[in-house]
C-alpha positions as CSV (number, residue, x, y, z in Angstrom):
1,M,4.2,27.7,70.5
2,A,6.4,30.4,69.1
3,R,4.9,32.3,66.3
4,M,6.8,33.0,63.1
5,P,7.7,36.6,62.8
6,W,5.7,38.6,60.3
7,T,8.7,39.3,58.2
8,S,9.5,35.6,57.8
9,T,6.0,34.8,56.8
10,R,6.1,37.5,54.2
11,R,9.3,36.2,52.8
12,T,8.0,32.6,52.6
13,S,4.9,33.7,50.8
14,A,6.9,35.7,48.3
15,A,9.2,32.8,47.6
16,I,6.2,30.5,47.0
17,A,4.7,33.1,44.7
18,A,8.0,33.3,42.7
19,L,8.2,29.5,42.4
20,S,4.6,29.0,41.3
21,P,5.1,29.5,37.6
22,F,8.1,27.2,37.6
23,L,6.2,24.5,39.5
24,L,3.2,24.7,37.1
25,T,5.5,24.4,34.1
26,V,7.1,21.2,35.6
27,F,3.8,19.6,36.3
28,A,2.4,20.5,32.9
29,A,5.5,19.0,31.2
30,A,5.3,15.8,33.3
31,P,3.9,12.9,31.2
32,A,0.4,11.8,32.0
33,Q,-0.4,8.1,32.4
34,A,-0.9,5.7,29.5
35,H,0.6,7.9,26.8
36,G,1.7,6.0,23.7
37,A,1.7,5.4,19.9
38,P,2.9,2.8,17.4
39,T,6.5,3.2,16.2
40,D,6.6,0.0,14.2
41,P,4.8,0.0,11.8
42,V,5.4,3.7,12.2
43,S,2.4,5.8,12.9
44,R,1.8,9.2,11.2
45,V,2.0,11.1,14.5
46,F,5.3,9.5,15.5
47,G,6.9,9.5,12.1
48,C,6.2,13.2,11.6
49,S,7.2,14.2,15.2
50,P,10.6,15.6,16.1
51,D,11.5,12.2,17.5
52,G,10.6,10.4,14.3
53,D,12.7,9.9,11.2
54,S,10.2,11.3,8.6
55,S,9.6,14.8,9.8
56,G,11.4,16.2,6.7
57,T,9.2,14.4,4.1
58,A,6.6,16.3,2.0
59,A,3.7,14.6,3.8
60,C,5.0,15.4,7.2
61,R,5.8,19.0,6.3
62,A,2.2,19.4,4.9
63,A,0.8,17.9,8.1
64,V,2.7,20.2,10.3
65,A,1.7,23.2,8.2
66,A,-2.0,22.2,8.3
67,N,-1.6,21.6,12.0
68,G,0.0,24.9,12.8
69,S,2.5,23.3,15.2
70,P,4.8,20.3,15.3
71,F,3.7,16.9,16.7
72,T,5.8,17.2,19.8
73,A,3.2,15.4,22.0
74,W,3.1,12.4,19.7
75,D,2.1,10.1,22.6
76,N,-0.9,12.1,23.7
77,L,-3.5,11.5,20.9
78,R,-6.3,10.4,23.2
79,V,-10.0,11.0,23.6
80,P,-11.6,10.6,27.0
81,N,-14.9,8.9,27.8
82,V,-15.5,7.2,24.5
83,N,-16.3,3.8,26.2
84,G,-16.2,1.8,23.0
85,R,-18.4,4.2,21.0
86,D,-15.6,4.9,18.5
87,R,-17.8,5.2,15.4
88,Q,-20.3,7.4,17.1
89,T,-17.6,9.7,18.6
90,I,-14.9,10.1,16.0
91,P,-16.2,11.7,12.8
92,D,-15.5,10.4,9.3
93,G,-12.5,11.9,7.7
94,K,-11.0,12.6,11.2
95,L,-10.0,9.0,12.2
96,C,-6.3,9.6,12.3
97,S,-6.6,12.7,14.5
98,G,-9.2,11.3,16.7
99,G,-11.2,14.4,15.9
100,L,-8.7,16.5,17.9
101,P,-7.9,19.9,16.4
102,A,-4.3,19.7,17.7
103,Y,-3.7,16.7,15.4
104,K,-5.8,17.7,12.4
105,G,-2.8,17.6,10.0
106,L,-2.8,13.7,10.3
107,D,-6.1,13.5,8.4
108,L,-4.7,14.8,5.1
109,A,-5.6,12.5,2.2
110,R,-2.2,11.7,0.7
111,S,-0.5,8.7,-0.8
112,D,3.0,9.6,0.3
113,W,2.8,9.2,4.1
114,P,5.8,7.5,5.7
115,S,5.0,3.8,5.3
116,T,6.1,0.3,6.3
117,R,6.2,-2.6,3.8
118,L,4.4,-5.7,4.9
119,S,3.5,-9.1,3.4
120,P,0.0,-10.4,3.2
121,G,-0.8,-13.2,5.6
122,A,2.5,-12.7,7.5
123,T,2.9,-12.5,11.3
124,L,3.5,-8.9,12.4
125,T,4.8,-7.8,15.8
126,M,3.6,-4.3,16.4
127,K,5.8,-2.1,18.7
128,Y,3.6,0.3,20.6
129,V,5.7,2.6,22.8
130,S,4.1,3.7,26.1
131,T,5.3,5.5,29.2
132,I,3.5,3.8,32.0
133,P,1.8,0.4,32.0
134,H,-1.9,0.4,32.1
135,T,-4.6,-2.2,31.4
136,G,-6.7,-2.0,28.3
137,T,-7.5,-3.6,24.9
138,F,-5.8,-3.1,21.6
139,R,-8.0,-3.5,18.5
140,M,-6.4,-3.5,15.0
141,Y,-8.2,-2.8,11.8
142,L,-6.9,-2.9,8.2
143,T,-8.5,-0.9,5.4
144,E,-10.7,-2.9,3.0
145,P,-9.4,-4.0,-0.4
146,G,-9.9,-1.1,-2.8
147,Y,-9.1,1.6,-0.2
148,D,-8.3,4.9,-1.9
149,P,-5.6,6.9,-0.1
150,S,-6.4,10.0,-2.0
151,K,-9.7,10.3,0.0
152,P,-10.1,11.0,3.7
153,L,-10.3,7.9,5.8
154,K,-13.8,6.9,6.8
155,W,-15.3,4.2,9.0
156,S,-16.7,2.6,5.9
157,D,-13.1,2.0,4.7
158,L,-12.6,-0.3,7.8
159,P,-14.3,-3.6,8.5
160,E,-16.8,-3.8,11.3
161,R,-14.7,-6.1,13.3
162,P,-10.9,-5.9,14.0
163,F,-8.7,-8.6,12.5
164,A,-6.7,-8.7,15.7
165,E,-7.5,-7.9,19.4
166,V,-5.2,-8.2,22.4
167,K,-6.1,-7.5,26.0
168,D,-3.6,-6.4,28.6
169,P,-0.3,-7.2,26.9
170,A,2.9,-6.8,28.9
171,L,5.0,-3.7,28.8
172,T,8.6,-4.6,28.1
173,D,11.4,-2.1,27.7
174,G,8.9,0.8,27.4
175,A,6.8,-0.8,24.7
176,Y,3.9,-3.2,24.1
177,R,4.8,-5.9,21.5
178,I,1.6,-7.2,20.0
179,R,1.7,-10.2,17.6
180,M,-0.9,-10.5,15.0
181,T,-1.5,-12.3,11.7
182,L,-2.2,-10.0,8.8
183,P,-5.1,-10.6,6.3
184,K,-4.1,-12.4,3.1
185,D,-6.1,-10.4,0.6
186,R,-4.5,-6.9,0.8
187,T,-2.4,-5.3,-1.9
188,G,-1.0,-1.8,-2.4
189,R,-1.2,1.0,0.1
190,Q,-3.4,0.5,3.1
191,V,-3.9,1.9,6.6
192,L,-3.4,-0.1,9.8
193,Y,-5.8,1.6,12.3
194,T,-5.1,0.9,16.0
195,I,-7.5,1.7,18.8
196,W,-6.3,1.3,22.4
197,Q,-9.1,1.5,24.9
198,N,-7.8,1.9,28.4
199,S,-9.6,0.1,31.2
200,S,-7.6,1.8,34.0
201,T,-8.2,5.3,32.6
202,P,-11.1,6.8,30.7
203,D,-9.0,7.4,27.6
204,T,-9.0,5.8,24.2
205,Y,-6.0,6.3,21.8
206,Y,-6.2,6.3,18.0
207,S,-3.4,6.0,15.5
208,C,-2.9,5.5,11.7
209,S,0.1,3.5,10.4
210,D,0.5,3.6,6.6
211,V,1.5,0.2,5.2
212,V,2.3,-1.1,1.7
213,F,1.7,-4.7,0.5
214,P,3.7,-5.7,-2.6
215,A,1.5,-6.9,-5.5
216,A,3.9,-9.8,-6.3
217,A,3.6,-11.1,-2.7
218,A,-0.2,-11.0,-2.9
219,E,-0.1,-13.0,-6.2
220,D,2.2,-15.6,-4.7
221,S,-0.2,-16.1,-1.9
222,G,-3.0,-16.9,-4.4
223,A,-4.9,-13.6,-4.1
224,G,-4.9,-13.0,-7.8
225,T,-4.7,-14.7,-11.2
226,G,-2.1,-12.5,-12.8
227,A,0.8,-14.6,-11.7
228,A,0.2,-17.3,-14.2
229,A,-0.4,-14.9,-17.1
230,S,2.4,-12.5,-16.7
231,P,5.4,-14.9,-17.4
232,A,3.9,-15.9,-20.8
233,P,5.1,-12.9,-22.8
234,S,8.6,-13.2,-21.5
235,R,8.8,-16.8,-22.4
236,T,7.5,-16.1,-25.9
237,A,10.0,-13.2,-26.3
238,K,12.9,-15.5,-25.4
239,K,11.9,-18.1,-28.0
240,E,11.4,-15.8,-31.0
241,P,15.1,-15.0,-31.7
242,V,15.8,-18.8,-32.0
243,R,13.3,-19.2,-34.9
244,S,14.5,-19.2,-38.5
245,P,14.0,-15.8,-40.3
246,A,11.3,-16.9,-42.7
247,P,8.8,-18.3,-40.1
248,T,9.5,-15.3,-37.8
249,T,8.7,-12.8,-40.6
250,A,5.5,-14.7,-41.5
251,A,4.3,-14.9,-37.9
252,A,5.0,-11.2,-37.4
253,V,3.0,-10.3,-40.4
254,V,0.1,-12.7,-40.2
255,S,-0.6,-13.1,-36.5
256,P,-1.5,-9.6,-35.4
257,T,-4.0,-9.0,-38.3
258,P,-6.3,-12.1,-37.5
259,S,-6.2,-11.1,-33.8
260,V,-7.5,-7.6,-34.6
261,A,-10.2,-9.0,-37.0
262,R,-11.3,-11.6,-34.3
263,S,-11.7,-9.0,-31.6
264,A,-13.6,-6.7,-34.0
265,G,-16.0,-9.0,-35.8
266,G,-15.3,-12.6,-34.7
267,A,-14.2,-13.9,-38.1
268,V,-10.7,-14.6,-39.1
269,P,-9.8,-13.8,-42.8
270,D,-7.6,-15.9,-45.0
271,S,-4.0,-15.3,-44.0
272,T,-2.5,-15.7,-47.5
273,P,-3.6,-12.4,-49.0
274,V,-2.9,-10.6,-45.8
275,A,0.7,-11.7,-45.9
276,A,1.0,-10.8,-49.6
277,D,-0.5,-7.4,-49.1
278,A,1.5,-6.6,-46.0
279,D,4.9,-7.4,-47.5
280,P,4.8,-6.9,-51.3
281,G,8.5,-6.4,-51.7
282,S,9.7,-9.6,-49.9
283,G,9.6,-11.7,-53.1
284,P,7.2,-14.4,-54.4
285,S,5.3,-16.4,-51.8
286,A,5.7,-20.1,-51.4
287,P,2.5,-21.1,-53.3
288,M,3.6,-19.0,-56.3
289,M,7.0,-20.6,-56.4
290,A,5.5,-24.1,-56.1
291,G,3.1,-23.3,-59.0
292,G,5.9,-22.1,-61.2
293,A,8.0,-25.2,-60.6
294,A,5.0,-27.4,-61.5
295,A,4.5,-25.5,-64.7
296,V,8.1,-26.0,-65.7
297,L,7.9,-29.7,-65.1
298,V,4.7,-30.0,-67.2
299,L,6.3,-28.2,-70.1
300,T,9.5,-30.2,-69.9
301,G,7.6,-33.5,-69.8
302,G,5.5,-32.4,-72.8
303,A,8.5,-31.5,-74.9
304,A,10.2,-34.8,-74.2
305,L,7.0,-36.8,-75.2
306,A,6.7,-34.8,-78.5
307,L,10.3,-35.5,-79.3
308,R,9.8,-39.3,-78.8
309,L,6.8,-39.4,-81.1
310,R,8.6,-37.5,-83.8
311,R,11.5,-40.0,-83.8
312,R,9.1,-42.9,-84.2
C-alpha cells in the first residue's frame, strides 16, 4: 500500500484544524430534538422572542433586560431528568423559566404580559410548535381563581391536577394541536401553565401563556350573580325621564334620605318633614294646600248658613 507523502498529511491536518471552529459552530447551531413552545395561546418565551410579535412591549423589554440577552432560543426551555418531579425540581417563583438562569426574565411578576383572550368553558386548541416529533405527555394547568399576577407564580397558585392531559399527539405542519375544554370558573387575568414531559428524551419543557377571561362571559356562564343586578340601574335611569316633574322631584328628595337612615340605624323617619326641610323654596306641600282649601269651604258654608238665619 502506498503511503501518503508527509507533506500531504501535513496539509490535510492543517485543513481539518482550520475547519474545526466552523464545524463546531454548525453543530452547536443545529436544533436539538424535541424543542418547542406554545405559540397559541402565545407563551411568554415565544411572544418576547425575535420571532414573536410582542418583543417591543414593555413587559418583553423588561424581561430581556432582566435576562441580559434576547430569547433567541425560545424553543429550548427544557430541564433534563425531572421524571415527573416538577414541584420538587422547579422552585416557587421560577415556574415560567423552569429555574433556568438563561430564561429568568420570564419570571417577572407583571400584569401586562402579552396575553390571549379566552372564554370560560370554551374548547381551546393549543398550537405547540416543535421541530422534531417525539413521544411524551402534555399536562395543562390554569391558575386558581383569585390568582394575583402582581406576585411571582408559585405551585400553590396551580391546582394539584391538570385540567387537561394529552399523550403522544400527532405533529402536523410543525406543531402539535391539542384540544382541551377550559374550566368555567375563571375570570380576569390567569396563566395557562404547560408541562411537556418527553418519554423519548430525558427532557421536560415548561411554558407560561398569559390569558384573559372577560368578566361578562363568566357571568353569562353562571359563574357570578352580578349579571342580574347590573341591568337594574340602567332600566331605572331610562324610566325616570318619563315621569311627571312633581313625582320625580319628590322621589329625588325623599328616597335617598330614608336609605341613609335605614343603613345607619335601621329606622326610617317620616318622609313629610324631610321633603319640606330639603326643599323649602318649592312652594306649599300638598297637605298644606288641602288643609287651606278645607278651611275656605268651612268658612264659606258658615257664612251662607248665617245669612239664611238672618233672613228668617
